[in-house]
N, C-alpha and C positions, 0 to 999 in steps of 0.2 A: 177159797178164791181160785178160780180156774185160770190157767194161762192159755192164751191163744197164739196162733202162728204170727211171728214177727212180720209185719207187712212189708218190710224193706226187701224181702225176697222177691217181691213183685216189681222191683225197680227196673230190671231189664225189660220186663213186659211193657211197662208204661213208656219206656224209651222207644220201644218198637212201635207202639201205638202213635206216639208223637211223630215219628218218621213217616208213618203211613198217612197221617193227617197232612203233613207237609207235601207229600207226593201228590195229593189230590187238590192242591191249591190252584186256583184259577190264575192263569198267566195273563195279566192285563197290562204288563209293562210295554209290550210292543205297540199296542193300540195308543197308549199315551205318548210314546215317543213319535209315532207316526203323526199324531195330532200336533205335537210340538214342531215337527219338521215343516208342517204346512203353514205355520204362522209367518206373517211378514216380519222382516227385520231380523231374522235368525242369523247369528254369527256362526260361521263354519271354519273348520280347520281340517284339511285333508293331508297333512304331512306329519302330524305328531303321533298318531297311533300306529304301532307296529304289531304284526300278527305272526305268531308261530303256530304251525300245524297245517295240515294233519301230519301224523307221524310217518306215514308212508304215502307220499303224494301220488306215486305211480299206480297204486292200487286203491286209493281213496275214492269214494263215491261222491264226496263233496269237497270242493276246493274254494279258496278265496279268489275272487276274480276282480281285482282292482283296489284302489286306495280306500281306506276306511275314513269316513267323515265323522268328525267330532263336532257337535253343535249345541248351542244354548241360546237363551234370550239375554242379550247384553245388558238390558235395563234391569234385569233381576239377578245379575251376577253376584252382587253383594247382599242379596236378600236371603233370609232363611228358607224361602220357597224356591230357590234356584234349582233348576233341573238341568242335568247334562245327559246327553244321549249320543250313541254312535250308530251310524248306518254302515252295515257290513254287506258288500256285494258277494254273493256266492255263485258258484257254477256247479250244477248238479248233473252228473253223467247220465242219469235216466229221469224220466218224467214222474217217477214215483214221489209221493208226499214225504215231507220232512217234519220231524217232531222236535219241538223246542219247548222245554218245560212241560206245561200242560196243554199246549196248543199245536195244531197240525197246520202246516203251510204247504201249498202246492206251487212248484216252480212254473215259470212260463214255458211255452213250447220250445224255446231255444235253450232251456235249462237254467236260465238266470233266476236268481232269488235274492231279493233285497230285504234284509231284516233290520229293524231298528230296535235297539235294546238300551236300557238305562246304563249310564256310566257312573257307577257309585264308588269304585275303587280301582286302583291299578296295582298289579295286573288283575284282569277279569277273565274268567274261564267261560267258554261257551261249549256246551255239549249238544251237538246236532245228531239226530239219528234218522237215517232214511229207512222207510218201510218198504220192503220188497213185496213182490206179488204174493208170496206165501205168508205175509204178515210178520216176517222176521225183521228185527231192528239191526241196523249197521251203524254203530256210533262213530263219530269223528269229533275229536277235541281240538279246540282252537283257544289260544291264549293271547289276549290283547293287552298291550302295555303302552303306557304314555303318561302324560301329566294327570295326576289325580284331581278330583274336584277341589280338594283343599289347596293344592298347588295353584290351580287356576284362579281361585279366589284370592290367594296371597299375592299372586302376580298382579292382579288388578288392584289390590289394596295392600301395599307393603306393610302398613302399620298393623294389619291383622295378625301377622306372625308374631310380633313382639307383644301384643296385648292378649294373645290367646289364653294364657294362663289366668288372666284377670277376668275372662268372660264367664258370666254365671248364667246358667239355664235352669229355670224352675219348671217343674211339672207336677201335676196333681193326677191322681188316679182313683177310680172307683170300680168295684166289681161285685159280682154275686156268684156264689158257688153252692150247689147241692153237696152236702157232706154226710157221709155215713160214719158214725162213731161207735166205738165199743169202749165202755168205761167200767172198770172193775176196782173194787176197794175191799180191804180185809173184812169189814163187817158185812159185806153183801154176800148173800147166798148164791145169787146169779148175777152175771154182768148186766149192766144197763146198756141197751143198744137203741139207736135212734137214727133216723134220717132227718136232716134239718137243712134250713136255708141259712147260709152264712153271708153276711155283708162284709166287704173289705174296703178300706180307704187308705190312701198313701200320699206322700209328698216326697219329692226328690229335688236335690240341688246338684247339678253337674258343674264341676270346676274346670273351665276350659272347654272349648268347642270340640277338642279331640276326645273328651270323655275319659281321661286317664284316672280321674278321681271323682267320687260322688258321695253325697250324704243322703241317706234315705230313711224315712220313717214310715211305719205301717201299723195298722190295727185291724182287728176283725171282731165280729160280734155275732152270736147266734140269734138270728132274728125270729125264727119260728120253727116248730117241729112239725114234720109231715107225718112221720110214724115214730113210735117209741114203745119200748117193752113195758114201761110203767108210766104213771102219771106225774112223775117228779118234775119233769120239764126243766132240767138244768140248762142254764145259758152260760156259755163260755165267752170270756172277754180277754183278748190278748193284744200285745203290742211289742214292737221292737224298734231299735234305732241302729243303723248300720253305716259304717265307713267302708267304702269299697274302692279297691285299687285294681286297675288293669295291669296284671303282672307281666304277661307275655303274650305276643301274637305269633302264631306259627305261620309265617308268610308263605312258606314253600309247601304247606300242606293244603290239599283241596278243602275248600270251605273256610280257609283262614281261621281256624279256631282261636278264640281269645280266652285266656285263662284269667279269671278274676277272683280275688279273695275279699270277703266281707267279714267284719268283726263288729261286735257291739252288744249292748245289753238286751235282755229278753224278759218279758213279763206275761204272766197268765194267772187268771183267777176264775172262779165260778160264781154265778149269780143264780141261786136256786129258790124254788118255792117250798122245798122240803128240807128238813133238818137231818134226813137220814144219811146223806153223804155229800161229798164235795170238798173243796179246798179253797184256801184264800191266800192271795199275794205270794205266789211262787215267782221266782226270778232267777236269773243267772246270766252267764256270758256265753255268747254264741260265736262260732266260726263257720263260715259258709263258703267253700270253694265252688265256683261255677265255670262252665265252659259254654261259649256261644259259637254256633256254626252258621255260616252263610251257605244256604243250599243253592243248587244250580238255578232254581227259578227266582233267586234273590230274596226268598223268604228267610227268616231267621229262626233257628231252633236252638234253644238253650236248655241246659240241664244243671241241676245243683245237688249238693249233698250238705246237710247241716248237722252239726253237733252242738248241743247246748247243755250246759250244766243247769239243773233245775232244783232249787232248794227254797226253803222258807226265807223270805226277806233278803234274797240275794246272797245268803251266807253259804260259803262253799264247805261241803262236808265230804263228799265222795263222788267219784266219777260214775258210780252206779246210779246216782240220782241224775238222770240225763234225759234229753229228748234227741232222737234221731229222726231226720226227715229227708225225703228225696222228692224231686219234682222235675217235670218237663214242661216247657212253655214254647209255644209256636206263635210267631207273628208274621203275617204275610207281607210280601212286597216291601222289603226294607228300603228300597230306593225312594219310595214315595211316602215314607213316614206314616205308614198305617198306624192309627192310634190304638187299635184293639188287638188283643191276644187271647189265646186259649191255653189253659194250663191244666195239668194233672198233678196232684200232690198227695203224698201220704206221710204220716208221721207216727212215731211210737214213743210215748213218754212213760217213764217209770221213776217214781220218787217215793220216799218215806216221809210222811208228815205226822208228827206227834204219835209215833208207834203205828200209824195206819199206812199200809203199803197201797199205793194207788198206781193204776196203769190206765193209760188212755191211748187208743189207736184211732186214727182218722184217715179217711180216703175221700178225696174231693176232686171234682172237675169244675172249672170256673171260666168265666169270661170277664176280662178287665178292659176298661176304656181309659186311655191316658189323655189328659188335657195339657197341651203344651203352652 
């Protein structure tokens, strides 16, 4: 039985890839906020939003030039589809274009620039960069603070605050991911390798609209093999159930990282056409810490690490029988509840089953769609 390189060494590389994906996300929030501002009957508030920045106003190339307007549709204030936006008037010292997220904006001849962005949380950071004649970027950071969307909703409906913890939100998800796997077992002379299509399905229940607690279940199944080193065609079936708690939010850190901890049972088995190798009914207990970041373009990047005991019939024998996993997930445009996400995952499983030592390593990239 040959041992291969532990795939978890590639974790930092996958995190970098996820960050690069987020950097190229299309910035559509401004267009949606502009469209919202043009609707009739919009309610505005020009006294609640405070602005800090830039750090050095005397040398800054971009300044705030007037009050910031907060606006929303009053008839949708208590609806799950409620949208909140702010309009920020800027003054640019030179006519050069300005970069926000993935979009470029040109100020008017007098240097004025009016930008509309989503108001998803308070405070919200805006990073504007002016492009000079040589193509160099000159960034300026602005921090907006005021009533959060949750506070606006609670002010319109005082009962919402007291009933928040009783509010239940269901969601279903489905996804597909190409997976490369490397499977080795004591009796095998060479590891089995394959590229396969994996189907995923899940369901979640969020307890309270603030999302501090949730219960999630998921499963996956090897649908088809694209390539494989032998004709054994093993199919893997797995599932898990998790209780998740949002432990802490780093409010003063850029991106407001949220630390979450998930725990629950884990199950894995093989469905094969050959009797040469495989295993049945492995299970264990998993712990999964994860961190979510809100990027400057309001997309969300999350990463996780998982440790799970893996034994026959959920019996605990040794920490050497375990699965380690690492993953990165990116969801665009948080403020507009984009239902789809892209993920990169890898795992390394090692266990002893009836004197047979088994090792399974997987690498996958997938797309998931969530139904709210």
